[in-house]
C-alpha positions in Angstrom: 45.2 58.6 186.8 46.8 55.3 186.0 50.3 56.3 187.1 50.9 56.0 190.9 54.1 56.2 192.9 53.5 53.3 195.4 52.1 49.9 194.6 50.1 47.9 197.2 47.7 45.1 197.0 44.7 47.3 196.1 46.8 49.1 193.4 47.8 45.8 191.8 44.1 44.7 191.7 42.8 48.0 190.4 45.6 48.4 187.7 43.7 46.3 185.0 40.5 48.4 185.5 42.5 51.6 185.0 44.2 50.2 181.9 40.8 49.2 180.4 39.3 52.7 181.1 42.4 54.4 179.6 42.0 52.2 176.4 38.3 52.9 176.1 37.4 49.2 176.8 34.6 50.0 179.2 32.9 46.6 179.0 36.1 44.8 179.9 36.6 47.4 182.8 33.2 46.3 184.2 34.3 42.7 184.1 37.6 43.4 185.8 35.9 45.5 188.5 33.5 42.6 189.2 36.5 40.3 189.6 38.0 42.6 192.2 34.7 43.1 194.0 34.3 39.3 194.4 37.5 39.3 196.4 36.9 42.7 198.2 33.2 43.5 198.0 33.6 46.7 200.0 36.5 48.2 198.0 35.1 51.7 197.2 37.5 52.5 194.4 36.6 49.4 192.5 32.9 50.3 192.8 33.5 53.8 191.5 35.6 52.6 188.6 32.8 50.2 187.7 30.3 53.1 187.9 32.6 55.1 185.6 32.7 52.3 183.1 28.9 51.8 183.3 28.4 55.5 182.7 30.5 55.4 179.6 28.5 52.4 178.4 25.3 54.4 178.7 24.0 52.6 181.7 23.3 55.7 183.7 20.9 54.3 186.3 23.3 51.5 187.3 26.1 53.9 187.5 24.1 56.4 189.5 23.1 53.7 192.1 26.8 52.7 192.7 27.8 56.3 193.0 25.0 57.1 195.5 26.0 54.0 197.5 29.7 55.0 197.8 28.8 58.7 198.3 26.7 57.9 201.3 29.7 56.2 202.9 31.7 59.5 202.8 35.0 58.1 201.2 38.3 59.8 202.0 40.6 57.7 199.8 42.3 59.9 197.2 41.9 57.5 194.3 38.2 57.0 195.1 37.6 60.7 195.3 39.3 61.4 192.0 37.3 58.7 190.2 34.0 60.0 191.7 35.0 63.5 190.7 35.4 62.3 187.1 32.0 60.6 187.2 30.3 63.7 188.5 32.0 65.9 186.0 30.9 63.7 183.1 27.3 63.9 184.4 27.7 67.6 185.3 26.7 67.1 188.9 29.0 69.8 190.3 27.1 70.1 193.6 27.8 66.4 194.3 31.6 67.1 193.9 31.4 69.8 196.5 29.3 67.7 198.9 31.7 64.8 198.5 34.8 66.8 199.3 33.1 68.7 202.2 32.3 65.3 203.8 35.9 64.1 203.2 37.2 67.3 204.8 35.1 66.9 207.9 36.6 63.4 208.4 40.2 64.5 207.5 40.4 68.3 208.3 44.2 68.4 208.1 44.5 66.8 204.7 45.9 69.3 202.3 45.0 67.4 199.1 41.3 67.1 200.1 41.1 70.8 201.0 42.8 71.8 197.8 40.3 69.6 195.8 37.5 71.2 197.8 38.7 74.7 196.7 38.7 73.6 193.0 35.2 72.2 193.5 34.0 75.6 194.6 35.8 77.1 191.6 33.6 74.9 189.3 30.5 76.2 191.1 31.7 79.9 191.0 31.2 80.2 194.7 33.8 82.8 195.4 33.0 83.3 199.1 33.5 79.6 199.8 36.7 79.7 197.7 38.0 82.5 199.9 37.3 80.6 203.1 38.8 77.3 201.8 41.9 79.1 200.5 42.4 80.7 203.9 42.1 77.3 205.6 44.8 76.0 203.2 46.9 79.0 204.1 46.6 78.3 207.8 47.4 74.7 207.2 50.5 75.6 205.0 51.4 79.2 205.8 54.7 78.9 204.0 53.0 78.3 200.6 52.2 81.6 199.0 49.8 80.3 196.3 47.1 79.5 198.8 47.1 83.0 200.2 46.8 84.5 196.8 44.0 82.1 195.9 42.1 83.7 198.7 42.9 87.2 197.5 41.9 86.3 193.9 38.6 84.9 195.3 38.0 88.3 197.0 38.7 90.1 193.7 36.2 87.8 191.9 33.6 88.7 194.6 34.2 92.4 193.6 33.2 91.6 190.0 29.9 90.1 191.1 28.9 93.1 193.3 30.4 96.3 192.1 29.2 98.4 195.0 30.5 96.1 197.7 33.6 95.6 195.6 34.5 99.3 195.7 33.9 99.7 199.4 34.9 96.3 200.9 36.3 93.6 198.7 39.0 95.5 196.7 40.3 97.4 199.8 40.5 94.1 201.7 42.4 92.5 198.8 44.7 95.6 198.6 45.5 95.4 202.3 46.2 91.7 202.2 48.6 92.0 199.2 50.3 95.1 200.6 51.0 93.2 203.8 53.0 90.6 201.9 54.7 93.3 199.9 55.8 95.1 203.1 57.0 91.8 204.6 59.0 91.0 201.4 57.1 87.7 200.8 56.2 88.3 197.2 58.1 85.6 195.3 56.5 85.0 191.9 55.5 87.0 188.9 51.9 85.8 189.2 51.6 87.5 192.7 52.8 90.8 191.2 50.3 90.4 188.4 47.5 90.0 190.9 48.6 93.1 192.8 48.5 95.0 189.5 45.0 93.8 188.8 43.8 95.0 192.2 45.4 98.4 191.9 43.9 98.9 188.4 40.4 97.8 189.5 40.7 100.4 192.3 41.8 102.9 189.6 45.0 103.6 191.6 47.0 104.2 188.4 49.8 106.2 190.0 50.5 103.4 192.5 50.3 100.9 189.7 52.9 102.9 187.7 55.2 103.1 190.7 54.9 99.3 191.2 55.9 98.7 187.6 58.9 101.0 187.9 59.9 99.6 191.3 61.8 96.4 192.2 58.6 94.3 192.0 58.3 95.3 188.3 61.5 93.5 187.6 59.7 90.2 188.3 57.5 90.7 185.2 59.6 88.9 182.7 57.3 86.4 181.0 56.2 88.8 178.2 58.5 90.9 176.0 58.3 94.6 176.7 55.4 94.0 179.1 56.5 96.7 181.5 57.0 99.3 178.8 53.6 98.5 177.3 51.8 98.7 180.6 53.4 101.9 181.5 52.3 103.4 178.2 48.7 102.2 178.9 48.8 103.7 182.4 50.0 107.1 181.1 47.0 107.1 178.7 44.6 106.3 181.6 46.1 109.0 183.6 45.8 111.3 180.6 49.5 112.2 180.9 49.8 112.6 177.2 53.4 113.7 176.9 54.6 110.6 178.8 52.2 108.4 176.9 53.4 109.8 173.6 57.1 109.2 174.5 56.3 105.7 175.7 54.5 104.7 172.5 57.2 106.3 170.4 59.8 104.1 172.1 57.6 101.0 171.6 57.2 101.8 167.9 61.0 102.0 167.5 61.2 98.5 168.9 58.4 97.1 166.7 57.5 99.5 163.9 54.6 97.2 162.6 52.6 97.0 165.9 49.4 98.7 164.8 47.8 99.3 168.2 50.9 101.2 169.3 50.7 103.4 166.1 47.0 104.2 166.9 47.8 105.1 170.5 50.8 107.2 169.4 48.7 109.1 166.9 45.9 109.6 169.4 48.3 111.1 172.0 49.7 113.5 169.4 46.2 114.7 168.5 45.4 115.1 172.2 48.5 117.2 172.8 47.8 119.3 169.6 44.2 119.9 170.6 45.3 121.3 174.0 48.1 123.4 172.4 50.6 121.7 174.8 54.2 122.6 174.4 57.3 121.8 176.6 58.7 124.4 178.9 61.9 126.2 177.7 65.1 124.4 178.8 63.1 121.4 179.8 64.9 118.4 178.2 62.7 115.8 179.9 60.1 116.2 177.1 62.5 116.3 174.2 61.2 113.0 172.8 57.6 114.1 172.8 55.8 114.8 169.6 53.0 117.3 170.2 51.8 118.2 166.7 50.5 116.2 163.7 53.4 117.5 161.6 55.9 116.1 164.1 54.0 112.8 164.0 54.2 112.8 160.2 58.0 113.5 160.4 58.4 110.7 162.8 56.5 108.3 160.6 58.8 109.3 157.7 61.9 108.7 159.8 60.6 105.2 160.6 60.0 104.6 156.8 63.5 105.8 156.0 65.0 103.6 158.8 63.2 100.5 157.6 64.0 101.1 153.9 66.8 98.6 154.0 64.9 96.0 156.1 61.8 93.9 155.5 58.9 95.9 154.1 56.4 96.7 156.8 52.8 97.9 156.3 52.3 99.6 159.7 54.2 102.9 159.0 52.7 103.4 155.6 49.2 102.9 157.0 50.0 105.2 160.0 50.1 108.2 157.7 46.6 107.5 156.4 45.4 106.8 160.0 46.8 110.2 161.0 44.8 111.9 158.3 41.7 110.0 159.2 41.9 110.8 162.9 42.5 114.5 162.2 39.4 114.6 160.1 37.3 112.7 162.7 38.4 115.1 165.4 37.5 118.1 163.2 41.1 119.5 163.4 41.5 122.6 161.3 45.3 122.2 161.0 46.2 121.0 157.5 48.8 118.3 156.9 51.5 118.6 154.2 50.2 115.3 152.6 46.9 114.1 151.1 45.5 110.6 151.2 45.5 110.1 147.4 49.3 109.9 146.7 49.7 107.9 149.9 47.2 105.3 148.7 49.0 105.1 145.3 52.3 104.6 147.0 50.8 101.9 149.2 49.4 100.1 146.2 52.8 100.2 144.4 54.4 98.5 147.4 51.7 96.1 148.4 49.3 95.8 145.5 50.1 92.2 144.8 49.2 91.2 148.4 45.8 90.0 149.4 45.8 92.4 152.4 46.2 95.5 150.2 42.5 96.0 149.4 41.4 95.3 153.0 43.9 97.9 154.2 42.9 100.6 151.7 39.1 100.2 151.9 39.4 101.5 155.5 40.5 104.8 154.2 38.6 105.2 150.9 36.1 107.4 152.6 38.8 110.0 152.8 38.6 110.5 149.0 36.0 112.5 147.1 34.2 110.8 144.2 36.6 112.6 141.8 39.7 111.6 143.8 38.4 108.0 143.9 38.2 107.9 140.1 41.6 109.5 139.9 43.0 106.8 142.2 41.6 104.0 139.9 42.9 105.7 136.8 46.4 106.1 138.2 46.5 102.6 139.5 45.3 101.2 136.2 48.0 103.0 134.3 50.6 100.9 136.2 49.2 97.7 134.7 49.6 96.9 131.0 46.5 94.7 131.1 44.4 97.7 131.9 45.6 99.9 129.1 43.6 98.2 126.3 39.9 97.9 125.7 40.2 94.2 124.9 40.5 91.6 127.6 44.2 91.1 128.3 45.0 88.3 130.8 47.6 88.5 133.5 50.9 86.8 132.8 51.7 85.9 136.4 50.0 85.7 139.8 51.4 89.0 141.1 50.1 90.9 138.1 46.7 89.2 138.4 46.5 90.1 142.1 47.3 93.8 141.3 44.4 93.8 138.9 42.1 92.1 141.4 43.0 94.8 144.0 42.0 97.5 141.5 38.7 95.8 140.7 37.9 95.5 144.4 38.7 99.1 145.0 36.4 100.1 142.0 33.6 98.2 143.7 34.3 99.8 147.1 34.4 103.3 145.6 30.9 102.7 144.0 32.3 102.9 140.4 30.6 99.6 139.4 27.4 100.6 141.0 27.1 103.7 138.9 27.4 101.8 135.7 24.3 100.6 133.8 23.2 97.0 134.2 24.2 96.0 130.6 27.8 97.2 131.3 27.9 95.2 134.6 26.7 92.0 132.9 29.6 92.4 130.4 31.9 93.0 133.3 30.6 89.9 135.0 31.4 87.7 132.0 34.9 89.3 131.8 35.5 88.4 135.5 34.4 84.8 134.8 36.8 84.6 131.9 39.6 85.9 134.0 38.7 83.4 136.8 38.9 80.5 134.3 42.3 81.8 132.9 43.7 82.3 136.5 43.0 78.7 137.4 46.0 77.8 135.2 48.2 79.4 137.8 46.9 77.1 140.6 47.2 73.7 138.9 49.9 72.6 141.4 48.1 73.9 144.5 47.0 71.6 147.3 43.3 70.9 147.8 43.5 72.9 151.0 44.7 76.0 149.2 42.5 78.7 147.7 42.8 79.3 144.0 44.6 82.6 143.1 41.8 83.8 140.8 38.8 83.1 143.1 38.4 86.8 143.8 37.3 87.3 140.2 34.5 84.7 140.7 33.3 86.4 143.9 33.3 89.8 142.2 31.3 88.4 139.3 28.7 86.8 141.6 28.4 89.9 143.8 27.7 92.0 140.6 24.9 89.5 139.8 23.5 89.9 143.3 23.6 93.7 142.9 21.6 93.4 139.6 19.1 91.0 141.3 18.6 93.5 144.1 17.8 96.2 141.6 15.7 94.2 139.1 14.3 91.5 141.5 14.8 89.0 138.6 15.8 85.7 140.2 17.6 84.4 137.1 20.6 86.4 138.1 20.8 84.6 141.5 20.5 81.2 139.7 23.3 82.3 137.4 25.4 83.2 140.4 24.7 79.8 142.1 25.8 78.0 139.0 29.1 79.9 138.8 29.8 79.3 142.5 29.0 75.6 142.2 31.5 75.5 139.3 34.1 77.5 141.2 33.8 75.3 144.2 34.8 72.2 142.2 38.2 73.9 141.5 38.6 75.5 144.9 37.0 73.2 147.5 38.5 75.0 150.5 37.4 78.5 149.7 35.0 79.4 152.6 34.0 82.6 150.9 32.5 80.7 148.0 30.7 78.3 150.3 29.2 81.1 152.6 28.0 83.1 149.6 26.5 80.0 148.0 24.7 79.1 151.2 23.2 82.6 151.3 22.0 82.5 147.7 20.4 79.1 148.1 18.6 80.2 151.3 17.4 83.4 149.6 15.8 81.1 147.0 14.2 78.9 149.7 16.6 76.0 149.1 18.1 74.6 152.3 19.0 71.1 151.1 22.6 71.8 149.7 23.4 74.2 152.6 23.7 71.5 155.2 26.6 69.8 153.3 28.2 73.1 152.6 28.0 74.1 156.3 29.6 70.8 157.4 32.4 71.2 154.8 33.3 74.5 156.6 34.3 72.2 159.5 32.7 74.5 162.1 34.1 73.5 165.5 34.0 74.8 169.1 33.4 78.6 169.4 32.7 78.8 165.7 29.3 77.2 166.5 28.4 80.5 168.2 30.1 82.9 165.8 29.3 81.2 162.5 26.1 79.3 163.3 24.0 82.2 162.1 24.9 81.4 158.5 22.3 78.5 158.6 20.5 78.9 161.9 17.8 81.3 160.7 17.1 79.2 157.6 16.6 75.5 158.7 13.2 75.8 160.4 12.2 78.7 158.2 12.5 76.5 155.1 10.8 73.4 156.6 13.8 71.1 157.1 12.6 70.1 160.6 14.7 66.9 160.9 17.9 68.8 160.0 16.9 71.6 162.4 16.6 69.1 165.3 20.1 67.8 164.6 21.6 71.2 164.2 20.0 72.6 167.3 21.2 69.5 169.2 24.8 69.8 168.1 24.8 73.5 168.8 23.4 73.1 172.3 25.9 70.3 173.0 28.7 72.7 172.2 27.4 75.3 174.7 26.9 72.6 177.4 30.5 71.2 176.9 31.9 74.7 176.9 30.4 75.4 180.3 32.1 72.3 181.6 35.5 73.0 179.9 35.6 76.6 181.1 35.5 75.4 184.7 38.6 73.3 184.0 40.3 76.3 182.5 39.6 78.3 185.6 41.1 75.5 187.8 44.2 75.5 185.7 44.5 79.2 186.0 44.5 79.0 189.8 46.9 76.1 189.8 49.5 77.8 187.6 48.9 81.4 188.9 47.4 82.9 185.7 45.3 85.3 187.7 44.9 87.8 184.9 43.1 85.0 182.8 40.5 84.1 185.5 38.2 87.0 185.0 38.6 86.6 181.2 37.4 83.0 181.3 34.5 84.0 183.5 33.5 86.7 181.1 33.9 84.3 178.2 31.7 81.8 179.9 29.0 84.4 180.6 29.2 85.8 177.1 28.5 82.3 175.7 25.7 81.7 178.3 24.0 84.9 177.2 24.6 84.4 173.5 21.6 85.1 171.3 22.6 81.9 169.4 22.5 79.8 172.5 19.2 81.2 173.9 17.6 81.0 170.4 18.7 77.4 169.9 17.2 76.5 173.3 13.9 78.1 172.6 13.6 77.0 168.9 14.6 73.5 169.8 11.8 73.2 172.4 9.2 74.8 170.2 10.1 72.5 167.4 9.9 69.4 169.6 6.5 70.6 170.9 5.3 70.8 167.3 6.9 67.8 165.8 6.7 65.1 168.5 3.0 65.6 169.4 0.0 64.1 167.7 -2.1 64.0 170.8 -2.6 66.4 173.7 -1.4 63.8 176.2 1.9 63.7 174.3 2.1 67.5 174.5 1.6 67.3 178.3 4.3 64.7 178.6 6.6 66.8 176.4 6.1 69.8 178.6 6.8 67.7 181.6 10.1 66.2 180.1 11.2 69.7 179.2 10.9 70.8 182.8 9.5 74.1 181.6 9.3 76.7 184.3 7.0 79.4 182.8 7.4 81.8 185.7 11.2 81.9 185.3 12.9 84.0 182.7 15.5 82.1 180.8 18.0 85.0 180.8 17.5 88.8 181.2 16.9 90.0 177.7 19.0 93.1 178.2 22.0 90.9 179.0 21.9 89.1 175.6 25.2 89.2 173.7 25.7 89.2 169.9 28.6 86.9 169.2 27.9 86.5 165.5 30.8 87.1 163.1 28.9 89.3 160.6 32.1 90.3 158.8 32.6 86.8 157.5 31.4 87.4 154.0 33.6 89.8 152.0 31.8 91.8 149.3 33.9 95.0 149.1 30.7 96.9 148.7 30.5 100.7 148.7 29.9 101.9 152.2 27.4 104.6 151.0 25.3 101.9 149.2 25.7 99.2 151.9 25.9 100.4 155.6 26.9 97.1 157.2 27.4 98.6 160.7 23.9 100.1 160.8 22.5 96.7 159.5 24.3 94.9 162.3 23.0 97.2 165.0 19.4 96.8 163.7 19.8 93.1 163.4 20.8 92.7 167.0 17.8 94.7 168.2 15.6 92.6 165.9 17.1 89.3 167.1 16.6 90.3 170.8 13.0 91.3 170.1 12.3 88.0 168.2 13.9 85.9 170.9 11.7 87.5 173.5 8.6 86.8 171.3 9.6 83.2 170.9 10.6 82.7 174.6 7.4 84.2 175.9 5.4 82.1 173.3 7.1 79.0 174.6 6.5 79.9 178.3 2.8 80.8 177.6 2.3 77.5 175.8 3.9 75.6 178.7 1.8 77.6 181.2 -1.4 76.9 179.3 -0.7 73.1 179.1 0.1 73.0 182.9 -3.0 75.0 183.6 -5.1 72.5 181.7 -3.6 69.7 183.7 -4.1 71.5 187.0 -7.7 72.3 186.1 -8.6 68.6 186.3 -6.3 67.8 189.2 -4.0 65.7 187.0 -0.6 67.3 187.6 2.0 65.4 189.4 4.2 66.8 192.1 7.3 67.1 189.9 10.6 66.8 191.6 9.1 66.9 195.0 8.1 70.6 194.7 5.8 71.9 197.5 3.0 73.3 195.3 1.6 75.3 198.2 4.6 77.6 197.9 4.4 77.7 194.1 2.6 80.6 192.5 -0.8 79.6 190.9 -0.4 78.9 187.2 -3.3 81.1 186.2 -1.6 84.1 187.8 1.7 83.2 186.0 -0.2 83.0 182.7 -1.9 86.4 183.2 1.5 88.0 183.9 3.1 86.3 180.8 0.2 87.5 178.6 0.6 91.0 179.8 4.4 90.9 179.2 3.7 89.4 175.7 1.2 92.1 174.7 3.3 94.9 176.1 6.3 93.5 174.2 4.2 93.4 170.9 3.3 97.0 171.4 6.9 98.0 171.9 8.2 96.3 168.8 5.8 97.5 166.2 8.7 99.3 164.5 9.8 95.9 163.3 6.6 95.2 161.4 8.0 97.0 158.4 10.8 94.8 156.8 14.3 96.2 156.9 16.3 95.7 153.7 19.5 94.0 154.8 22.5 93.8 152.4 23.1 90.3 151.1 26.5 90.1 152.7 25.0 91.3 156.0 22.8 89.6 158.6 19.6 87.8 157.6 16.2 89.0 158.9 14.2 87.0 161.4 10.5 86.2 160.9 9.5 89.1 163.2 8.3 91.3 160.4 6.0 88.6 159.0 4.9 87.7 162.5 3.6 91.2 163.2 2.4 92.3 159.7 0.6 89.0 158.9 -1.3 88.8 162.2 0.4 85.7 163.5 0.7 87.6 166.8 -3.1 88.3 166.8 -3.9 84.6 166.2 -1.7 83.6 169.1 -2.9 86.2 171.6 -6.6 85.6 170.7 -6.2 81.8 171.3 -4.4 82.4 174.6 -7.2 84.8 175.6 -9.7 82.0 174.8 -7.8 79.6 177.1 -8.0 82.2 179.9 -11.7 82.7 179.3 -12.4 79.0 179.3 -10.5 78.6 182.6 -12.5 81.5 184.0 -15.7 79.7 183.2 -14.5 76.7 185.1 -13.6 78.8 188.1 -16.6 81.1 188.2 -19.3 79.1 186.4 -21.3 79.7 183.3 -22.8 82.9 184.7 -19.5 84.7 183.8 -20.2 84.1 180.1 -18.8 86.7 177.7 -20.7 86.9 174.4 -17.8 88.6 172.6 -15.3 85.9 173.6 -17.8 83.2 172.7 -18.1 84.7 169.2 -14.4 85.0 168.8 -13.9 81.4 169.9 -16.3 80.2 167.2 -14.7 81.7 164.1 -12.1 84.4 164.8 -8.9 82.4 164.8 -9.9 80.0 161.9 -11.0 83.0 159.8 -7.6 84.8 160.2 -5.8 81.5 159.4 -8.0 81.0 156.3 -7.3 84.6 155.2 -3.5 84.1 155.6 -3.7 80.9 153.7 -5.6 82.6 150.8 -3.0 85.4 150.8 0.1 83.1 150.6 -1.2 80.1 148.7 0.2 80.1 145.2 2.3 78.0 142.9 6.0 77.4 143.4 6.7 78.4 139.8 5.1 81.6 138.6 5.0 83.5 135.3 6.0 87.1 135.1 6.1 89.0 131.8 6.1 85.6 129.9 9.1 84.5 132.0 8.8 81.7 134.5 10.4 82.0 137.9 10.5 80.3 141.3 8.7 82.0 144.1 10.9 81.4 147.1 8.5 83.1 149.6 5.6 80.7 149.2 7.5 77.9 151.0 8.6 80.2 153.9 5.0 81.6 154.3 3.4 78.2 154.4 5.9 76.8 156.9 5.4 79.8 159.2 1.6 79.3 158.9 2.0 75.6 159.7 3.9 76.5 162.9 1.3 79.0 164.0 -1.4 76.4 163.4 0.5 73.9 165.6 0.4 76.5 168.5 -3.3 77.0 167.9 -3.9 73.3 168.0 -2.0 72.9 171.3 -4.1 75.8 172.9 -7.3 74.2 171.5 -6.2 71.0 173.3 -5.9 73.0 176.5 -9.5 74.3 176.0 -10.7 70.7 175.6 -8.8 69.7 178.7 -10.8 72.3 180.7 -14.2 72.0 178.9 -14.5 68.2 178.9 -14.9 67.9 182.7 -17.3 70.9 182.6 -19.5 69.2 180.1 -19.5 65.9 182.0 -20.4 67.7 185.2 -23.2 69.7 183.4 -24.7 66.5 181.9 -24.6 64.8 185.3 -26.4 67.7 187.0 -29.0 67.8 184.2 -29.8 64.0 184.6 -30.4 64.5 188.3 -33.0 67.1 187.7 -35.5 64.8 186.0 -38.7 66.7 187.0 -37.3 70.2 186.2 -37.6 71.8 182.8 -34.6 70.9 180.5 -31.7 73.3 180.9 -30.1 74.6 177.7 -26.6 73.5 177.0 -24.2 76.4 177.5 -23.2 77.9 174.1 -19.4 77.5 174.9 -19.6 73.8 174.0 -21.2 74.3 170.5 -18.9 77.3 169.8 -15.9 75.1 170.7 -17.1 72.4 168.2 -17.5 75.0 165.5 -14.0 76.3 166.2 -12.7 72.8 165.9 -14.5 72.1 162.7 -13.3 75.3 161.1 -9.7 74.6 162.3 -9.8 71.1 160.7 -10.9 72.6 157.4 -8.0 75.1 157.6 -5.5 72.3 158.4 -6.7 70.2 155.4 -6.5 73.2 153.1 -3.0 74.1 154.3 -1.9 70.4 153.9 -3.1 70.6 150.3 -1.4 73.9 149.7 1.9 72.5 150.8 1.5 69.4 148.6 0.9 71.8 145.7 4.5 73.1 146.0 6.1 69.7 145.9 7.8 69.4 142.5 7.5 65.6 142.6 3.8 65.7 143.5 3.2 68.1 140.6 5.6 66.2 138.2 7.6 69.3 137.6 11.1 69.2 136.2 12.6 72.5 137.1 15.6 72.1 134.7 13.2 72.1 131.7 11.4 75.3 132.6 14.0 77.8 131.4 14.1 79.6 134.8 17.5 81.1 134.1 19.8 82.0 131.1 23.4 80.6 130.9 26.1 83.3 131.2 28.5 81.3 129.0 28.0 78.7 126.3 29.9 75.9 128.1 29.0 72.2 128.4 30.4 72.2 132.0 28.1 75.1 132.9 25.1 73.2 131.5 26.0 70.1 133.4 26.4 72.0 136.7 23.1 73.9 136.1 21.3 70.5 135.6 22.9 69.2 138.8 21.8 72.4 140.6 18.2 72.0 139.6 18.2 68.4 140.9 19.5 69.8 144.3 16.8 72.5 144.3 14.0 70.0 143.4 15.2 67.6 146.2 15.3 70.4 148.7 11.8 71.6 147.9 10.6 68.0 148.0 12.1 67.4 151.4 10.6 70.7 152.7 7.1 69.8 151.3 7.3 66.2 152.7 8.4 67.2 156.2 5.8 70.0 156.4 3.0 67.8 155.2 4.0 65.2 157.8 4.0 67.9 160.4 0.5 69.0 159.3 -0.6 65.3 159.2 0.3 65.1 162.9 -1.7 68.2 163.6 -4.7 66.8 161.8 -4.5 63.7 163.9 -4.2 65.9 167.0 -7.3 67.8 166.0 -9.2 64.6 165.3 -8.6 63.7 169.0 -9.9 67.0 170.3 -13.6 66.4 169.7 -15.8 67.4 172.7 
């Protein structure tokens, strides 16, 4: 922005402001702008640069006033427009950018720069129709410039993505005709233009035409990617189901790059397709001489590649291709046997790559091809190749490669279920052996950088996963504490190992300890898209374990990423149009939509609002203000629930578990359904709470006309609330399958609170309280003659009684004794936190009842005073029932407050390190010191949880104290 080609008076005066902005000295930039404005008070660019500096100083109102002033003048100066564009982008007022350039275009219709900027403004908004119109205006202005014409075509293609039906019958045929016109006239000059034509033809499923285009003269322009034409031709043959040509094409690509795995998979797939149809070439037809149409021919070809590459660098692809061929044949149910079996192939692969970290990851994909007997035979054969496996005593590795080969065997044992079949005593001995091997292996990594992972860390992870398995079978928490101690110890030697950190976070959270997890998560240095893919590692635990302040910060940073991403994606789209990367445009749009519909994003939005509504309110007036600030629109669905995307990386934690014992794929599918169901519960709860609060305001005529909305056209809030309640109850009926908890594997996704919500009657408490609000509103609308005795009785005691019952069920000590052994009960904290949150929702809804009942009582009292001569009228029972409800609720809140205090280690003067809650695995001073430090972290975490929840409940008690009728 600071570099310009010509220098005039204005430029010389503005230069110091630009320099200050570029250097981040915004205060100085304001001063420099004021100096210029004293000399030229109407200089628009100086005003906008001052507005930009003020914006970056946090003075948004002053900045906005200056922007509005200049915007109303309809500037056309390029420098002013660019500066305004920056201001609007930073405040995310994309509509204002469009309006600004539309006004400038009206004043200067022949200005190419302004029209081009207007096109990019429409790109930010995703207005494809306006993009098309603007691009055609640019084309008419500069017909010799091809890019403008193809901007218009790409905009038409994007319209086809938004409306598939019209896309097929109108948009794509139009784009095809427009491109074909330029092809026939010989005006196609750039590779990007050919790429766009390929996109159009493929979207129209004209694969034959696409193939001809690639083979024709236009295909010669596709030179930016190596073997691009050959790869695309192979893909098109596959889509056309021309398997002989596809097979020959992939065979040719494999010869060029023998380690390209996707090509191997497609080659094998084409072979199986040909074999399944009994295809054979015609006699004397040499055109198909290169086609392999049987699995044996494929096996022979793989062997040829292996022979050919014997003298070159060792490649994994061809070796794995043989295993892939066997796997695909079995999956397709082929009855034609191969001349090889998977066992010797796996042994050969281990001999070649056993000292590589990738070996076990490659082989575990194919271990399901082996029977239990063959699996044991594989391990026995591999163990014979290592001297350290031939004795019953522990023999340590003499070098890193030998150690890695042993690690590979151990991981394969775990994957094949051999460890799982052993008794617990044997596994404990094995755990200690792995820990010894881990300690010995640290000697090999003394010279490693702090950013490197220790060579022997896999032993530590295997040991801890064995302890987790034993805990899952015995439910004895001492094994988890032992695992935590060993992971803390291992992390001191290998501070960059994310596997240790992720597993440590999970174990802490299982035990109800969030405190150390925040530091661990930050040490992972999660940035950008990782907020979406890895955020789940702590997201489900923060609020669940009562660390509300940390939850607010985490939700805020996560939501900030999603907001910034939306802005940045628009700039990527603009760059794609500028540089002709048309094949990337739809990818960026899909990426943006995927993030906008992410369960992580929607969940963060909803949980953040619910948390604010609970934490920041100690009076009902504050709740009303909070709902107003949130700009809640209860009648609008946040996002269609069926469009939600699961972007979580659930393969992050490696456990090498046996697939039979641990079905991760099934757990992931179930988790996604559960997450969607829970998000819908939470979103509907938030919207119902918002609708009730707004209804309470409307009932006394105390709601402002927010944002100038014409409320005559707005749907009545009582109708919105009734619809939301119906949706909520229908949803609860549909998700009863989730009331029974699903047993997720430790290395898999973590469960939501949905099971507890349904089985512990939290849903019943909420629906009953909402029904009470509707009933009270009905009394206001229809009078006391519409009294419902059943509802009155429920108001008096139903909700407090259920809350009291839940409290009695979950109230217990943090430290319990089982079979003369003391252990921490991690569930007590989670249950009390959940109960506190439900209570906060009940308190808000009680506040809404008061909002409606208070004017009713005042009105009734006034009418009674006027009728002096008449016999006294009995006070309607609703008022007394409300007071009884409130009194019972206050009692529950006080009891819950005390129950949470009772789990605070500091309040109870408990020293967890002296309670013998675990047994040391090794007699080591370092282990003892780390264990002591661990208990301090655990105590601190429980203390913070108890303190924050008690403060939360203290707020609710104040809230209740203010709700007396």
